[in-house]
Phi, psi and omega in degrees: 000139179277154178286164173304324180295314183292315182300313185293325179298318180289326180292316186284341180252358182299327186246027179295141179284097183295327180294323174293320175299316179299315176301316175302314179297309185302320182296318176297322181287332176288335185237068180289152184221134182285169187305131181067012170238023187281042186296307184298314180297320180294319178298320180294316178293319179300320182299315177301314184295313183297320182293329180283350180101011177280144165285128188233156173218138174248168178075014180280119183071024184110280178231024177289155179239137172229135169239138182231128175239111177266125189223053176085192184288142179145176182297162177252121181247130179254128179247131185234136166231141172272152192245342192277152176261182183239157172284065183233133178277121182295140179225023181285335187070016180290147175295344176243038179298163179302139176256010176254110179310125174077012183223140183207152170273075182272001180239002172085019180285338174295319175296322180294318180292323180294313176304316181296312179298318175296316180294323177296319180295314184294316180291325173293320180294327187258027188295342178286354183263351188210162174222154186138200179232131182248123173247122180249125186241119170260111189260129176279167162053045173285326182296332181260355178074021183258328200293316184295311182296326184289320179293321174295318179296336180270019175076036180309313184262005166267323180271342181225165186297138178285130185279153171269342174205150175243141177230142178201160180216168184214135176293142180214156173293155185135156182304126188305131175114018178242148186230114185261120180234137176227117184281066185158218183295126181236331183225148182278167168280151183227134179224127171268144177223146176233137181239123173253120180263124182254126175244202172226111188288173180172189177284146180291346178275348185231058181302334182296342180265001183241168167240105189281106185289346179284320181292318176296321175297321183296314176297322177298314176303316179295318180293322179300338180290352177268355178296320175280312187292332184232356180239355181242128186298148182297335181285343182261112174292132182201150177222136171236116181240127164274107190262352188200133170232129183228125178196144169078168180231328181222167182296325192254012185243123173278123187275174182262354181208159175222143181238126181241127176243127181227162184228135176253138173239120181223167180239012175206149175300325183293314181294322182295313180295320178295320178292321178293323182293320178298316177300314182298315184296316187286326179296317184290317179299315179294321178295320181295313180297329185271356183068039174302137180294343175222154172296157182283153171268120181239121182230153178255130181251226184307145176215147182240136178281165169296145179256117184238101177304139167295120187301317181294318178295314180293324178297324182290321178288316180300315180305311179296322178292326173297325177286325183285312187255349183110136184301334183284347181275347183256132178212166181251111182271359189073175183293142170260166179273357180286172188221160185213148171263003180310319185302334179296339175285335189280117174300153178313129174084353181269129187282154171216162179230137181225133182213170182251146174241118179282136198227012183285130177302145186301318184295325181285323177293319183293326177271354177299139182290148181118146184261339184245160186305314181290331176291318177294319180308317183287344187262335185276159176306126180254174173308143182079000176278146176296341183259010185291121183215090180302156182279131182291346178293349184265001182298308183290315175302323177295327176287320180297326177297322178285322180298312185288323175300318182290316182300331181288349184241340179273178176270125178272142183254000000 
């Protein structure tokens, strides 16, 4: 027998206009906007919320949207979707592909906004079935790690109701129709670091009169690979990626500086601190060995916290998803190395749950090479790929996941 929350969720989403959801999604996908520039996207979401009867506010934390639906006594539930796109040139060939050169919804945030808009509409239309307060948040700048903190700094919880629980979900590769829940750590922390190596520039024909920062940077990149392989315990998951190297202007000029940009992925503060210290030590050591005229500049940039679900909250949402979609559709993938700024929205001590909805079209999944799930998972277009194209069949289920998760926490009438 299904729970009241599951039955009510199915009732409230049974007659949702799928064609309207598809049109809304295609429009967002055609018009992606980068972090803190999500003005059009915010306006589209606000229009849906106002029409559904929410009190709305725009410009929270820059371009954020907040909608509040007060519906009597009961818990306050916050539903969040991120809105920003990525500086990626789309290569999907879709008829509704991005019309903005060099910009694409390559991470599914257009799908997230569509899910949120549909859930808000369904819960507002069915307000006679539940009581409490619903807070809907369209968050900017998730990709840069700025948006959640900017909204909180702009008085999110002074201006709007403080939630008793926060819920969010994310599109992910995998055969469409699965729901990934982890009752604890689900996403890793991320830390950006920049290293500037200072050399002494000169003519390429006289390297002996220079200190070549390119060679030093090359040694540094190679040595950095040992931070994980030789300084991190096998039990501690960690990744170090050098994503960018910049130096020089011409073939025959030895430059005076080189810039290395790298990213750390960790699952504990202790490992993060050890890795950042190792980067500083290795950079200083390589520069000393090369005879650089100055010590390297090492700075820590954008950072994302680890996403750690409240176990009880996540199990409650996972249970209702199992009732709505079938127990076989819900699974625990364990923690991923991806990162999110969603935890910054959660006030101290307030529980949250964050889960994944798999969105790879069936035909793409079937032809992907590999006999096992993880082999296929590695072969299909993932988030941030120019080929990332979620299956539109996930539009309605993604609305239902949010609706059922919310109903599992409000008071049912």
